[in-house]
C-alpha positions in Angstrom: -9.2 46.8 0.3 -11.7 46.6 -2.0 -15.5 47.4 -0.9 -16.2 43.8 -1.7 -13.4 42.5 0.9 -14.0 44.8 3.5 -17.8 44.4 3.1 -17.1 40.1 3.1 -15.3 40.9 6.4 -17.7 42.8 8.1 -20.3 40.0 7.3 -17.6 37.9 9.4 -17.6 40.1 12.3 -21.7 40.5 12.5 -22.3 37.0 11.6 -20.0 35.5 14.1 -23.1 35.0 16.5 -25.3 33.5 14.0 -21.7 31.0 13.5 -21.2 29.9 17.1 -25.3 29.1 16.5 -24.5 26.6 13.7 -21.6 25.3 15.8 -24.3 24.2 18.5 -27.2 23.3 16.2 -24.8 21.0 14.0 -23.3 19.7 17.5 -26.9 18.4 18.8 -26.6 15.2 16.1 -22.7 15.6 15.8 -21.5 16.5 19.3 -17.9 16.6 18.0 -18.9 20.1 16.6 -18.3 21.7 20.1 -14.6 20.3 20.0 -11.6 22.2 19.5 -13.8 25.4 19.5 -11.1 28.1 20.1 -9.2 26.7 16.8 -12.2 27.4 14.8 -11.8 31.5 15.8 -8.1 31.9 15.4 -7.5 30.6 19.1 -5.4 28.0 21.0 -2.5 28.6 18.6 0.4 26.1 20.1 2.2 24.4 16.9 3.8 21.6 17.6 6.7 22.7 14.8 7.3 25.5 12.7 8.2 24.3 8.8 5.9 22.0 7.8 4.4 21.0 5.2 0.9 21.9 5.2 -2.1 20.4 3.5 -5.4 22.2 4.3 -8.5 19.2 3.3 -12.0 21.2 4.4 -13.6 17.2 4.9 -12.9 13.2 4.1 -12.9 13.3 0.8 -10.5 15.8 0.4 -8.1 14.4 3.1 -8.6 10.7 1.2 -7.7 12.4 -2.0 -4.4 14.4 -0.5 -2.9 10.7 0.7 -1.0 10.1 -2.9 0.2 13.9 -2.7 0.9 13.8 0.7 3.4 10.8 0.0 5.0 12.3 -2.4 6.0 15.8 -0.8 6.9 13.2 2.1 9.6 11.7 -0.6 10.7 15.0 -1.6 10.8 16.4 1.9 11.4 13.3 4.4 12.6 15.7 7.3 9.1 18.3 7.1 6.7 18.2 10.1 3.1 17.4 8.2 0.4 19.9 9.5 -3.1 19.2 8.4 -6.3 21.1 8.6 -9.8 20.7 8.2 -13.1 22.2 8.8 -15.4 19.2 9.8 -15.3 16.7 12.5 -15.7 14.0 10.0 -12.3 15.3 8.1 -10.5 15.4 11.0 -11.0 12.0 12.1 -10.4 10.5 8.5 -6.6 13.2 9.5 -6.2 11.6 12.1 -7.0 7.8 11.2 -4.6 8.5 7.8 -1.6 10.7 9.3 -0.9 9.6 12.5 2.0 11.8 13.2 0.6 14.6 11.5 0.1 17.8 13.4 -4.2 18.0 12.9 -6.4 20.9 14.1 -9.5 23.2 12.1 -8.6 25.9 9.9 -9.6 29.2 11.6 -12.8 31.1 10.2 -11.3 33.5 7.6 -11.0 36.7 9.9 -8.0 38.6 8.7 -6.0 38.2 12.2 -7.3 34.7 12.5 -5.6 33.7 8.7 -2.7 36.2 9.6 -2.1 35.0 13.3 -2.4 31.2 12.0 0.2 31.8 9.2 2.8 33.4 11.8 2.5 31.0 14.7 3.0 27.9 12.2 5.0 29.4 9.5 4.7 26.2 7.4 7.2 25.8 4.5 4.4 25.8 1.9 0.3 25.3 1.9 -1.7 23.0 -0.5 -5.5 23.9 -0.3 -7.4 20.7 -1.9 -10.0 21.2 -4.0 -11.8 25.0 -4.0 -10.7 26.1 -0.7 -11.1 29.6 -2.2 -10.4 32.0 1.5 -9.4 35.2 0.5 -7.7 36.6 3.7 -5.9 33.6 4.0 -4.8 33.7 0.0 -3.7 37.5 0.8 -1.8 36.9 4.7 0.1 34.1 3.0 1.2 36.3 0.2 2.2 39.0 2.9 4.3 36.4 5.2 5.5 34.9 1.6 3.7 31.5 2.2 3.5 29.9 -1.1 0.6 28.4 -1.3 -0.7 26.1 -3.9 -4.5 25.5 -5.0 -4.7 21.5 -5.8 -7.0 19.4 -7.5 -8.9 22.3 -8.2 -12.1 22.1 -10.2 -14.8 25.4 -10.5 -18.0 24.4 -12.6 -19.7 26.3 -14.5 -21.8 27.2 -12.6 -19.8 28.4 -9.7 -17.9 30.5 -12.1 -21.0 32.3 -12.8 -21.4 33.0 -8.9 -18.0 33.7 -8.5 -18.6 36.6 -11.0 -21.3 38.5 -9.2 -18.4 38.8 -6.3 -15.6 38.7 -8.8 -13.6 41.9 -6.4 -13.4 39.3 -3.5 -12.5 36.3 -5.2 -10.0 37.0 -8.3 -7.7 39.7 -6.5 -7.0 36.2 -4.2 -6.8 33.7 -7.0 -3.9 36.3 -8.5 -2.1 35.7 -5.1 -1.8 31.9 -5.2 1.2 31.1 -6.3 0.1 28.2 -9.1 -2.7 26.0 -9.3 -2.6 22.6 -9.9 -6.4 22.2 -12.0 -8.2 18.9 -12.6 -9.4 19.4 -16.5 -8.7 21.8 -19.3 -12.1 23.1 -18.6 -11.5 23.8 -15.5 -7.9 25.6 -15.7 -10.1 27.7 -18.4 -13.0 28.7 -16.0 -10.1 29.9 -13.4 -8.0 31.4 -15.5 -11.3 33.8 -16.6 -11.2 34.7 -13.1 -8.2 35.8 -12.2 -6.1 32.7 -11.4 -2.3 32.9 -12.7 0.0 29.8 -13.5 -2.6 27.7 -13.6 -1.8 23.7 -14.9 -3.9 21.3 -15.9 -3.0 18.3 -13.2 -5.8 15.5 -13.1 -6.7 14.5 -9.6 -4.5 13.0 -7.1 -7.5 10.7 -6.4 -6.7 8.6 -9.2 -3.7 7.9 -7.6 -4.9 6.8 -4.4 -3.7 2.9 -3.8 -6.6 0.7 -2.0 -4.9 -0.7 1.2 -4.9 -4.9 1.4 -6.9 -4.3 5.3 -9.6 -2.6 3.1 -9.9 -5.5 0.9 -10.1 -7.7 3.5 -13.0 -5.7 5.2 -14.6 -6.7 1.6 -13.5 -10.2 2.1 -15.5 -10.3 5.5 -18.4 -8.0 4.1 -19.0 -10.3 1.3 -19.1 -13.6 3.9 -21.3 -11.9 5.7 -24.0 -11.1 3.2 -23.7 -15.1 2.7 -23.4 -14.5 -0.7 -26.3 -12.4 -1.7 -26.2 -10.1 -4.5 -25.5 -6.5 -3.6 -26.6 -2.6 -4.3 -24.4 -0.6 -2.3 -25.5 3.4 -2.6 -22.7 5.3 -1.5 -22.5 8.8 -0.4 -26.3 9.4 -0.6 -27.6 12.5 0.1 -30.6 13.8 2.2 -34.0 13.5 -0.2 -32.3 10.4 -2.3 -32.6 7.6 0.2 -36.3 8.0 0.3 -36.5 7.4 -3.7 -34.0 4.6 -3.7 -36.1 2.6 -0.8 -39.6 3.6 -2.7 -38.2 2.1 -6.0 -36.1 -1.1 -4.6 -39.6 -2.2 -3.6 -41.7 -0.9 -6.5 -38.6 -3.6 -8.0 -41.1 -6.6 -6.5 -39.9 -9.6 -7.1 -37.0 -8.8 -9.4 -35.4 -7.8 -6.9 -35.5 -11.6 -4.8 -32.6 -12.1 -1.8 -30.8 -8.8 -3.3 -28.9 -6.8 -0.7 -29.8 -3.2 -0.4 -26.6 -1.3 1.0 -26.5 2.5 2.4 -23.7 4.1 3.2 -25.2 7.9 4.2 -22.9 10.7 3.1 -23.4 12.4 6.8 -23.3 10.1 10.0 -25.4 12.5 11.5 -28.4 11.3 9.2 -27.6 7.4 10.1 -30.4 6.9 12.6 -32.8 8.7 9.7 -31.8 6.3 7.3 -32.3 3.2 9.5 -36.0 5.2 10.4 -37.0 5.2 6.5 -36.0 1.9 5.4 -37.9 0.6 8.8 -41.3 2.6 8.3 -41.0 0.9 4.5 -41.0 -2.5 6.0 -37.6 -2.8 4.1 -35.9 -4.4 7.9 -32.3 -2.9 7.8 -29.7 -4.0 10.0 -26.3 -1.7 11.1 -22.9 -2.4 10.5 -22.0 -2.0 13.8 -23.6 -4.6 15.2 -20.8 -6.8 13.7 -22.9 -9.5 12.7 -23.8 -11.5 9.7 -26.3 -10.2 7.6 -29.2 -12.0 8.3 -31.1 -13.6 5.5 -34.4 -11.4 6.1 -32.7 -8.3 6.0 -33.2 -6.1 3.0 -30.8 -2.9 4.2 -27.8 -2.8 5.9 -26.9 0.4 6.9 -22.9 1.8 6.6 -23.1 3.3 9.8 -19.4 3.7 10.0 -16.3 5.8 8.4 -13.0 5.1 6.5 -14.5 1.8 5.2 -16.0 3.2 1.6 -13.7 0.1 -0.5 -14.9 -2.4 2.2 -18.6 -1.6 1.0 -17.4 -1.4 -2.7 -15.3 -4.4 -3.1 -18.6 -6.5 -1.1 -21.0 -5.4 -3.4 -21.8 -6.4 -7.2 -22.8 -2.5 -8.2 -22.6 0.5 -7.2 -24.5 3.7 -6.9 -22.6 7.2 -6.5 -25.1 9.5 -4.8 -25.3 12.8 -4.4 -26.0 13.1 -8.6 -29.8 12.2 -7.9 -31.0 14.8 -6.7 -28.8 18.5 -7.7 -26.0 17.8 -5.1 -23.5 17.6 -8.2 -22.3 14.1 -7.4 -19.3 12.3 -5.5 -16.5 10.4 -5.4 -17.0 8.3 -9.0 -13.3 7.4 -8.9 -13.9 5.2 -6.4 -15.6 2.1 -7.7 -13.1 2.1 -10.6 -10.6 2.2 -8.2 -12.2 -1.5 -6.6 -13.2 -2.9 -10.1 -16.8 -2.2 -9.7 -19.5 -1.4 -12.1 -20.8 2.6 -11.1 -24.1 4.1 -11.7 -24.8 7.7 -11.4 -27.3 10.0 -12.3 -28.6 12.9 -13.8 -26.5 15.5 -11.8 -23.0 15.4 -12.4 -21.9 19.1 -12.0 -18.6 18.5 -9.5 -17.6 15.5 -11.1 -18.6 16.5 -15.0 -15.0 15.4 -16.8 -14.9 12.0 -14.9 -18.5 11.0 -15.1 -17.8 11.7 -18.8 -14.4 9.7 -19.0 -16.3 7.1 -17.0 -18.9 7.0 -19.4 -16.5 6.5 -22.2 -14.5 4.0 -20.8 -17.7 1.7 -20.6 -16.9 2.0 -16.6 -20.2 3.6 -15.3 -24.0 4.6 -16.3 -26.3 7.2 -16.4 -29.5 6.5 -14.9 -32.4 9.3 -15.1 -34.1 8.4 -11.6 -34.1 6.1 -9.3 -36.6 3.7 -10.5 -34.3 3.3 -13.6 -31.3 3.1 -10.5 -32.9 0.0 -9.3 -33.5 -1.6 -12.7 -29.9 -1.5 -14.4 -28.9 -2.2 -11.3 -30.9 -5.4 -11.4 -30.4 -5.7 -14.9 -26.4 -5.9 -14.5 -26.8 -8.5 -11.4 -28.5 -10.5 -13.5 -25.9 -10.4 -16.7 -22.2 -11.4 -15.6 -21.1 -10.9 -19.2 -22.2 -7.0 -19.0 -20.6 -6.9 -15.2 -17.7 -8.0 -16.5 -17.4 -6.0 -19.3 -18.1 -2.6 -17.2 -15.0 -3.8 -14.7 -13.0 -4.1 -17.1 -14.1 -0.4 -18.2 -12.9 0.4 -14.9 -9.7 -0.4 -15.5 -9.5 1.5 -18.0 -10.6 4.5 -16.1 -8.9 4.2 -13.5 -5.2 3.8 -15.1 -5.9 6.1 -17.8 -6.0 8.7 -15.2 -3.2 8.2 -13.1 0.0 10.3 -12.4 -1.9 13.7 -11.2 0.2 13.5 -8.2 3.3 13.5 -9.5 2.8 16.8 -11.4 1.6 18.4 -8.4 4.8 17.6 -6.8 6.8 18.8 -9.7 4.7 22.4 -9.4 5.2 22.6 -6.1 9.2 21.7 -6.5 9.4 24.6 -8.6 6.8 27.2 -6.6 9.6 26.2 -3.6 12.6 27.5 -5.9 11.7 30.3 -7.4 
């Protein structure tokens, strides 16, 4: 055992009281953090079945991104049970909604014994970690127990690479023990190889393969009807600090806004009340989606206080801004607007979706803005220019269609791993 792995394990033991305190603190706004407590610490190991196809997706985005891959795996092994693990209550709730017949639980924190006990109890046929879930003890335990373990939709920014290099003695041996890595882009593959990963293939992102459910298209039509034909700008997955900037810019635009509706869907449910308060303080009359009513004529902000309805919001709006990009959060899912054929705007911070941002711009599906004022002015200009909006919708289709097929490439890699 390297000194860095020994230090890592010592820190887990020492920080356990802080981890428990963190969960209780999160539970003040999101009580679900207190549920299934034992699972997080490697207890409550009572599998419904062993030999499952196991997918670990940390939260909502990763859980949704796994859908096409899960479908491909189920076509390949229709009789295998399905095990889904998450780290957040919202991710778990999404998994319960999308996979009602699967076993769903929290992945235990990365204590050596907890990781080993989890794998020993569930004995999965194979495991797939979505995106950047690099847990050293879990990976070492999978190798020791001969559980094929792959990293899928794998991405690694230059910033993350530099950070991981500082703890290479911890991360590199773990990456080297993965059975295979399905990278999103050639740049991601190069960085992962530089960090010690083996058997790395460029497969793309399964997010492009997601099919929009018909129910979401009906929901979009319902949302549009509630808005009474008003033009609408959606601000999707906004993060702390961004909403205030956008609300101020919306107010500063004055008469140019007209009767346009601002629709805002914060990334984290525990912030819904805060965003409603921010709007009310500025005199922008808010209304919540959860009230179920038509949007009043004098409502200025429609607050998307619901989970699992992003396609509905996208389909109801004329332009979509993707949050986490005005401030240095790295951006959120740039692919969803393209799947609904909606012009997309995003800010300067896109390090989590750098290639997708470049591809979106190249296809004419998206535009990058420098700040909140430019975001609002660009959105209003697109609403007033049907030809420009239509050109971006066509670009969205090109962007989406050019990158499909990742899930089948990942399936081929998993099939190879299981046959070797």
